[in-house]
C-alpha positions, 0 to 999 in steps of 0.5 A: 386863093394862092399868093404869088410873089413876082420880081419885075423889071421895067423901063419907066420912061413912058409910064406915069409911075407904078400906081394905077390911076383913073386918068391914064392906063400907062401905069405898071400896076395897071398893066399887070392888073389888066392882064390878070383880069383877063386871065381870071375874069375878076379884078386882081389887086397887085401890091407893089413894094413901093410906088415908083414915080413917073419916069423911074425905072426898076430892075428889082421891083417886087409885087404880090397878088392873090388869085385862084390858079387853074389846075392845069396852069403851073406858076411857070406857065402863069409867068409866061402868060403875063410876059406874053401880054405885057408890053416890051418895056415891062418883064416879070423876072421871076414868079413863085407861090409864097405864104398867104401872109406875104405882103410886098410892101409891109413885109419889106425890110429895106430897099436899094435904089441907084441914081446915075449921073452922066457927067461926060461931055460925050453923050451916052447915046444908048443909055440916055433914057436911064441917066441924068446927063449933068453938064452944068458944072464939074462935080467933086465926088469926094465932097459928095461922099463926105456930105453923104456921111451926114445923111446916114442913120435915122433922121427926120427927112422932111426937108427932103420930101416932095410932099409939102402936106405930108401928114405921116411921119417923115422919119426914115433910116438910111442904112448905106449910101455908096458913091462910085466915080467912074472915069475915062480918058476924058475925066469923070464919066459917071457918078453912081449913087446907091441908097439903101434904106428902110423906106423913102418919102416922095421924091426923097432920093431925087432931092437927096441926089440934087442936094449931093450934086449941089455939094459936088459943084460947090453950091452947098457946103458939105457941112450944111447937111445937118442944118438942112435936116434940122430945118425940116424945110424943103427950100433948104435942100437942093433941087429935085434930080430928074426921074430918068436917072433913078432905078429901083435895084432890089427889095430885101425881106 
């Protein structure tokens, strides 16, 4: 059996997330496993670096799987085969054989996600499925940057977890948060937030983003973040930003 590592991009708009589910065939993992089942005749477990939620996109998802490759099929041909049968909104960007001990999830050191907030009153026609069109109030990116400083480092992020019944540790380390404000002739056009961390809880980035948005519009003080962290109370944090604005950019090993 050979272990193959793949890099994937996908438009998550119509999918129920990464993880295979019995109730639907519309998952990224499910699409890949069905193709490999047809190729090998046996079930193949495709292991992702993380479970992106329903509607979340990826430009750099990493996965691995073990299969017995026919002697007349090269890794390049395997990649071509998978792409031929994948739907047009999922693509394998690269495929290579790796050490049998490589595990897409457990071998990962950190990940970067990007959240895009579209703030212009002019609709983003061609990228509307990949941004959160936020038109409720003006945002102050500088306040958001100051609040983000409080989130860096190792913390218990229970207040930013969407799973109220989480039994495992909710301690994570946020290595970096970069906030970029993009302007045009009409004012603030878009806010990009890049989160790099050693791991993320369910809905964590979307809740962090919703909280930073509420700091940016004045509903939450930039200095309230430490108290929210210490409270470990989901109700103290901001709203959960929509999935459409979130994209997994890269996974680091």
